[in-house]
C-alpha positions as CSV (number, residue, x, y, z in Angstrom):
1,X,107.3,55.6,129.1
2,X,110.5,54.6,130.6
3,X,114.1,55.7,130.0
4,X,115.3,52.1,129.9
5,X,117.5,51.5,126.3
6,X,116.3,47.2,126.0
7,X,116.7,47.2,122.3
8,X,120.0,47.0,120.6
9,X,122.1,50.1,119.8
10,X,123.7,50.4,116.6
11,X,126.0,53.3,116.0
12,X,124.2,56.0,113.7
13,X,126.4,58.5,112.1
14,X,126.0,61.9,112.3
15,X,122.9,63.1,110.8
16,X,123.8,67.0,110.8
17,X,123.6,66.8,107.0
18,X,120.1,65.1,106.8
19,X,118.9,68.6,106.6
20,X,118.1,71.6,104.1
21,X,120.7,74.1,103.1
22,X,118.2,77.4,104.1
23,X,118.1,75.9,108.2
24,X,121.7,76.8,108.3
25,X,121.6,80.3,106.1
26,X,118.5,81.1,108.5
27,X,120.9,80.6,111.5
28,X,123.6,82.4,109.7
29,X,121.2,85.5,109.5
30,X,119.8,84.9,112.8
31,X,123.1,85.0,114.8
32,X,124.1,88.4,112.6
33,X,120.7,89.8,113.9
34,X,120.8,88.8,117.2
35,X,117.7,86.6,117.5
36,X,119.2,83.1,117.1
37,X,119.0,82.8,120.7
38,X,115.6,83.8,121.1
39,X,114.0,80.8,123.5
40,X,111.1,79.3,120.6
41,X,108.9,76.8,120.2
42,X,108.5,74.7,117.0
43,X,105.7,72.0,116.2
44,X,105.3,69.1,113.9
45,X,101.8,68.4,113.2
46,X,99.7,67.7,109.7
47,X,96.7,69.9,108.4
48,X,95.1,66.8,107.1
49,X,94.9,63.1,107.1
50,X,96.0,61.4,103.4
51,X,92.8,61.2,101.7
52,X,89.9,58.4,103.0
53,X,92.4,57.8,106.1
54,X,90.5,57.9,109.5
55,X,93.4,58.3,111.6
56,X,96.7,58.5,111.8
57,X,99.7,56.4,113.7
58,X,102.8,58.1,115.3
59,X,106.1,55.8,114.5
60,X,109.4,57.0,114.2
61,X,109.9,58.4,117.2
62,X,112.6,56.4,118.5
63,X,114.6,57.1,115.5
64,X,113.9,60.9,116.1
65,X,115.7,60.8,119.4
66,X,118.5,59.0,118.0
67,X,118.9,61.4,115.2
68,X,118.9,64.5,117.7
69,X,121.4,62.7,119.9
70,X,123.6,62.3,116.8
71,X,123.0,65.7,115.6
72,X,126.6,67.3,115.3
73,X,129.1,68.6,113.0
74,X,132.2,66.8,112.4
75,X,135.5,68.3,111.2
76,X,134.8,66.8,107.8
77,X,131.3,68.3,107.7
78,X,132.8,71.7,108.7
79,X,135.6,71.5,105.8
80,X,132.5,70.5,103.3
81,X,130.3,73.9,104.4
82,X,133.2,76.1,104.3
83,X,134.6,74.4,100.9
84,X,131.2,75.3,99.5
85,X,130.7,78.7,101.0
86,X,127.6,77.3,102.7
87,X,127.6,79.6,105.6
88,X,130.3,82.1,106.8
89,X,133.3,81.7,109.3
90,X,131.3,82.6,112.4
91,X,128.2,79.9,111.8
92,X,130.8,77.5,111.3
93,X,132.8,78.0,114.2
94,X,128.8,77.9,116.1
95,X,127.9,74.4,114.0
96,X,130.8,73.0,115.1
97,X,129.9,73.3,118.6
98,X,126.7,72.4,118.0
99,X,124.4,69.6,120.3
100,X,120.6,70.1,121.0
101,X,120.1,71.1,124.4
102,X,116.3,72.1,124.7
103,X,113.5,70.2,125.5
104,X,110.9,67.9,123.2
105,X,107.3,66.8,123.8
106,X,105.3,64.5,121.8
107,X,102.7,62.1,121.6
108,X,104.3,58.6,122.3
109,X,105.2,56.6,119.8
110,X,102.3,54.0,118.7
111,X,99.5,56.7,119.4
112,X,97.0,57.8,117.1
113,X,97.0,61.3,116.0
114,X,94.4,63.8,113.9
115,X,94.5,67.0,111.7
116,X,96.3,69.6,114.2
117,X,97.5,67.2,116.5
118,X,100.9,68.8,117.7
119,X,102.8,65.4,117.4
120,X,106.1,66.5,118.2
121,X,107.0,69.9,120.1
122,X,110.6,70.8,120.2
123,X,111.7,73.8,122.5
124,X,114.8,75.4,122.8
125,X,116.6,78.6,120.8
126,X,115.5,79.4,117.7
127,X,119.1,78.2,115.9
128,X,119.3,75.1,117.9
129,X,115.4,74.3,116.7
130,X,115.3,75.3,113.3
131,X,118.1,72.9,112.5
132,X,116.4,70.0,113.1
133,X,113.3,70.5,111.2
134,X,114.4,68.2,107.6
135,X,115.6,65.5,109.7
136,X,112.5,65.3,111.9
137,X,110.2,65.2,109.3
138,X,111.9,63.1,106.9
139,X,111.4,60.5,109.9
140,X,108.1,60.8,111.2
141,X,106.2,61.5,107.4
142,X,107.9,58.3,106.4
143,X,107.8,56.4,109.2
144,X,104.1,57.2,110.0
145,X,102.9,56.9,106.8
146,X,104.0,53.2,106.7
147,X,102.6,52.6,110.3
148,X,99.3,53.8,109.4
149,X,99.1,51.7,106.2
150,X,100.4,48.6,108.5
151,X,97.7,49.5,110.9
152,X,94.6,49.3,108.0
153,X,96.4,46.3,107.1
154,X,96.4,45.0,110.6
155,X,93.0,45.7,111.2
156,X,91.8,44.2,107.8
157,X,93.4,40.7,108.8
158,X,91.5,40.3,112.2
159,X,94.2,38.6,114.0
160,X,95.9,36.8,111.5
161,X,99.6,36.9,111.0
162,X,101.3,39.7,109.2
163,X,104.7,39.4,107.7
164,X,106.6,42.4,106.5
165,X,108.7,41.7,103.1
166,X,109.1,44.8,101.3
167,X,112.8,45.6,101.6
168,X,113.5,45.1,97.7
169,X,110.7,47.5,96.9
170,X,112.5,50.5,98.6
171,X,116.0,52.3,99.7
172,X,117.8,49.9,101.5
173,X,117.9,52.2,104.4
174,X,114.2,52.9,104.5
175,X,113.5,48.9,104.4
176,X,114.7,49.0,107.6
177,X,112.7,51.7,109.0
178,X,109.6,50.9,107.2
179,X,109.9,47.1,109.0
180,X,110.2,49.4,112.2
181,X,107.1,51.1,111.8
182,X,105.3,47.9,110.2
183,X,105.9,46.3,113.6
184,X,104.5,49.3,115.6
185,X,101.1,49.4,113.6
186,X,100.6,45.5,113.9
187,X,102.9,43.4,112.1
188,X,104.4,40.5,113.5
189,X,107.5,39.7,111.7
190,X,109.9,40.7,109.1
191,X,111.8,39.3,106.2
192,X,114.5,42.0,106.6
193,X,117.6,40.9,108.6
194,X,119.0,44.3,109.4
195,X,115.8,45.4,110.9
196,X,115.9,42.2,113.1
197,X,119.3,43.1,114.2
198,X,119.0,46.6,114.7
199,X,115.1,46.7,116.5
200,X,114.8,42.8,117.7
201,X,112.2,42.6,115.2
202,X,111.4,38.8,114.7
203,X,112.5,37.5,111.3
204,X,111.3,34.8,109.0
205,X,111.8,33.2,105.6
206,X,112.5,30.2,104.0
207,X,112.9,30.1,100.0
208,X,111.8,31.5,96.8
209,X,110.7,30.3,93.1
210,X,114.5,30.5,92.4
211,X,115.0,27.4,94.9
212,X,112.5,25.1,93.2
213,X,114.0,26.2,89.7
214,X,117.5,25.3,90.9
215,X,116.6,21.5,91.2
216,X,115.8,19.1,88.5
217,X,112.3,18.6,90.3
218,X,110.1,20.2,92.7
219,X,110.3,16.9,95.0
220,X,114.0,17.5,94.7
221,X,113.5,20.8,96.1
222,X,111.3,20.3,98.9
223,X,113.0,17.3,100.2
224,X,116.4,19.4,100.0
225,X,114.4,22.1,102.2
226,X,112.8,19.9,104.7
227,X,116.1,18.2,105.3
228,X,117.6,21.7,105.7
229,X,115.1,23.2,107.7
230,X,113.0,20.2,109.1
231,X,109.2,19.8,108.3
232,X,107.8,23.0,110.1
233,X,109.2,24.6,107.2
234,X,107.2,26.6,104.7
235,X,107.2,25.4,101.4
236,X,106.3,27.4,98.2
237,X,103.8,25.7,96.2
238,X,103.0,27.7,93.1
239,X,105.8,27.4,90.7
240,X,104.2,24.9,88.5
241,X,101.3,23.2,89.6
242,X,99.9,23.9,93.1
243,X,97.5,20.5,93.2
244,X,100.5,18.2,92.8
245,X,103.1,20.5,94.9
246,X,101.0,20.6,97.9
247,X,100.3,16.7,97.3
248,X,104.5,16.6,97.0
249,X,104.7,18.6,100.2
250,X,102.7,16.9,102.4
251,X,104.2,13.3,101.2
252,X,108.0,14.6,101.6
253,X,107.5,16.5,105.1
254,X,104.4,14.5,106.3
255,X,101.4,15.9,108.4
256,X,103.7,18.0,110.3
257,X,104.3,20.1,107.6
258,X,104.6,23.8,109.0
259,X,102.9,26.0,105.8
260,X,102.7,26.4,102.5
261,X,102.8,29.6,100.7
262,X,101.0,30.9,97.5
263,X,102.0,33.7,95.7
264,X,100.2,34.0,92.6
265,X,96.6,33.0,91.3
266,X,93.3,33.9,92.4
267,X,93.9,33.7,96.0
268,X,90.7,33.1,97.6
269,X,89.9,30.2,94.9
270,X,93.1,28.6,95.5
271,X,93.5,29.1,99.1
272,X,90.1,27.3,99.6
273,X,91.4,24.5,97.5
274,X,94.8,23.9,99.1
275,X,92.9,23.7,102.9
276,X,90.7,21.3,101.3
277,X,93.5,19.5,99.9
278,X,95.7,19.5,102.8
279,X,93.0,18.4,105.2
280,X,92.4,15.4,103.1
281,X,95.7,14.1,103.3
282,X,96.0,14.5,107.0
283,X,97.7,17.9,107.1
284,X,95.1,19.7,109.2
285,X,97.5,21.8,111.0
286,X,99.7,22.9,108.2
287,X,99.3,26.8,107.8
288,X,98.6,28.6,104.6
289,X,100.6,31.8,103.9
290,X,99.5,34.2,100.9
291,X,101.6,36.9,99.2
292,X,101.4,38.2,95.8
293,X,101.0,42.5,95.7
294,X,98.7,42.7,98.8
295,X,97.2,45.7,100.2
296,X,94.5,46.3,103.0
297,X,91.7,46.2,100.4
298,X,93.1,42.7,99.2
299,X,93.5,41.4,102.9
300,X,90.2,42.2,103.4
301,X,88.8,40.4,100.4
302,X,90.3,37.2,101.9
303,X,88.8,37.7,105.2
304,X,86.6,34.2,104.3
305,X,89.5,32.7,102.7
306,X,91.2,30.0,105.3
307,X,94.6,32.3,105.3
308,X,96.9,31.7,108.2
309,X,98.9,34.6,107.4
310,X,99.9,37.2,104.9
311,X,102.9,38.5,103.5
312,X,103.1,42.2,102.0
313,X,105.9,44.1,100.1
314,X,105.3,46.9,97.8
315,X,102.1,48.3,99.3
316,X,103.4,48.4,102.8
317,X,106.5,50.0,102.1
318,X,104.9,52.7,100.0
319,X,102.0,54.0,102.4
320,X,99.8,52.1,100.6
321,X,99.0,54.8,98.2
322,X,100.2,57.5,100.8
323,X,104.0,57.6,101.0
324,X,103.8,60.9,103.2
325,X,101.8,62.3,105.9
326,X,102.3,65.8,104.9
327,X,103.7,67.0,108.3
328,X,104.9,70.4,109.0
329,X,107.4,71.7,111.2
330,X,106.1,75.5,112.3
331,X,107.5,78.4,114.8
332,X,104.3,78.3,116.8
333,X,105.7,80.7,119.7
334,X,109.2,82.8,120.3
335,X,110.1,85.2,122.7
336,X,110.5,89.0,122.6
337,X,114.3,89.1,122.9
338,X,117.1,86.7,123.8
339,X,116.6,87.6,127.6
340,X,116.0,83.7,129.5
341,X,112.9,85.2,131.5
342,X,111.5,86.8,128.0
343,X,107.8,85.8,127.9
344,X,106.8,83.6,124.8
345,X,104.7,85.7,122.1
346,X,102.3,83.1,119.8
347,X,103.4,83.6,116.3
348,X,101.6,81.8,113.2
349,X,101.6,82.1,109.3
350,X,98.8,83.9,107.6
351,X,98.1,82.3,103.9
352,X,95.0,82.9,101.9
353,X,94.9,79.2,101.0
354,X,94.9,76.1,103.1
355,X,99.0,76.4,104.5
356,X,97.8,78.7,107.6
357,X,98.6,77.8,111.2
358,X,97.8,78.7,114.6
359,X,100.1,80.0,117.0
360,X,101.0,79.1,120.8
361,X,102.4,76.3,122.5
362,X,100.0,73.6,122.5
363,X,98.5,70.9,124.7
364,X,96.5,68.1,123.6
365,X,94.0,65.9,124.7
366,X,91.3,63.2,123.9
367,X,87.9,63.3,124.9
368,X,85.7,60.5,125.6
369,X,82.1,59.9,125.4
370,X,80.2,58.1,128.4
371,X,81.4,54.6,127.0
372,X,85.1,55.3,127.0
373,X,85.2,56.0,123.3
374,X,87.1,59.0,121.8
375,X,85.1,61.3,120.4
376,X,87.4,64.7,120.1
377,X,90.9,65.6,119.9
378,X,90.7,68.6,121.5
379,X,93.9,71.3,121.1
380,X,94.7,74.4,122.8
381,X,97.2,76.9,124.7
382,X,97.5,77.8,128.2
383,X,96.1,75.5,131.4
384,X,94.3,72.3,130.4
385,X,90.6,72.3,131.1
386,X,89.8,70.5,134.5
387,X,87.5,68.0,132.4
388,X,90.6,67.0,130.3
389,X,93.0,66.5,133.3
390,X,94.9,63.6,133.0
391,X,93.7,63.1,129.3
392,X,96.7,64.7,128.2
393,X,98.3,63.4,125.1
394,X,102.0,64.7,124.9
395,X,104.8,63.0,126.9
396,X,108.5,64.4,128.0
397,X,110.8,62.8,125.3
398,X,114.5,65.1,126.0
399,X,115.3,67.3,129.0
400,X,117.9,69.7,128.6
401,X,119.3,67.9,125.1
402,X,119.2,64.3,127.5
403,X,117.0,61.8,125.9
404,X,114.1,60.5,129.0
405,X,112.0,58.0,127.5
406,X,113.7,55.7,125.3
407,X,111.7,52.7,125.8
408,X,111.4,49.0,123.9
409,X,109.9,49.1,120.4
410,X,107.1,46.1,122.0
411,X,106.0,49.4,123.8
412,X,105.1,51.4,120.9
413,X,103.5,48.4,119.4
414,X,101.2,47.7,122.5
415,X,100.3,51.3,122.8
416,X,99.3,51.5,119.0
417,X,96.7,48.2,120.0
418,X,95.4,50.1,122.7
419,X,95.1,53.4,121.2
420,X,93.1,52.0,117.9
421,X,90.6,50.2,120.4
422,X,89.7,53.3,121.6
423,X,88.7,54.9,118.9
424,X,85.1,54.4,117.3
425,X,84.1,51.3,115.6
426,X,83.9,53.4,112.0
427,X,87.7,53.8,112.2
428,X,88.3,50.1,111.1
429,X,86.5,50.9,108.0
430,X,88.5,50.6,104.7
431,X,86.0,52.9,102.8
432,X,87.1,56.4,102.2
433,X,85.7,59.1,104.6
434,X,86.6,61.9,107.2
435,X,88.9,61.6,110.6
436,X,87.0,59.4,112.7
437,X,87.0,61.9,115.7
438,X,86.9,65.9,115.2
439,X,89.5,68.1,115.9
440,X,88.6,70.8,118.3
441,X,90.4,73.9,119.8
442,X,90.0,75.0,123.0
């Protein structure tokens, strides 16, 4: 990773109130007790993958870095906290001066992860680290869920083009984050212009059924679109009769018509019929794009169809049934006092259920077999075993409060391709199953 910021930076408002009230009340109590300054280590991880998923995908890291940089309390926020009597005056004075000054390490964006993987490690004083819990989890849980769904869809598509088009199916800001995460997970473009503007993701779009219905005839609509957008445009052919629409589309645009889009019906059957008709009309280079509430299973079912691209909306931006990764942010080590050189003490929650955690500042490495295929996620504390040297997964993201690893989004996208390729072939199966590699604790 490098520290070059190659993308468009868009002003981000303060993220300080993207948090839960108990983060601030903990800070107040810790300040009063004299423990707020104890050096602490928090880790973000998930205890299990969503049911049936074989691997997770780290996404949102770049957004986390932006959120940490912009986590500060302005006068208006302090006034709100004072008026609502959320915390006392000494705490308000501390918050007014807040800037994160610690260190953050984590799995680089686009990397895969498994149960227990320390996806993000945040180190600093207790008070400055605990405040970041909610905003970090809200970003990682959302973006990683979308990226995992996108990765599964990308695997099912087998190299065919994927277009994210779910903006109208989610919150307007989560739509932008979803497009970004989908791009990391393997999608090629988005319909959302805000995502294109903010992150440089390629954008696409031509027309909807409303445009066809606006005109007196389908031919009039096609002619207007071709006259405006050129013969390489994509014509939507399922408003009335698909066969007639394809014939009209080729007659108006000629054999150089860019693509036709099918948004309803039996997509497998219709795609075969449309391909045959296009070829008979001489439009052998015209692509076929299919949409209509697709998910990874529907995409896989169309593997034998003459489809060139898929447009996916609802199922993608909702994580294809798993809208969160259930990541948590836990204190795993803290100093015995506020002295700078006080040694770290491992700490962990004990639970009778499945919510226990493992203490200690952790490293992670991925062990491979003799063929170079991943076989285990190894997690431990202390020194990294010699045989795993060079295979560590965490990288430095923030040092002394300064971001040191901002990178272009394309790098995360390419990293995911490589990370997924290093997994066993069974990772690509859509059938339900356990994580594709085991988690071991050293």
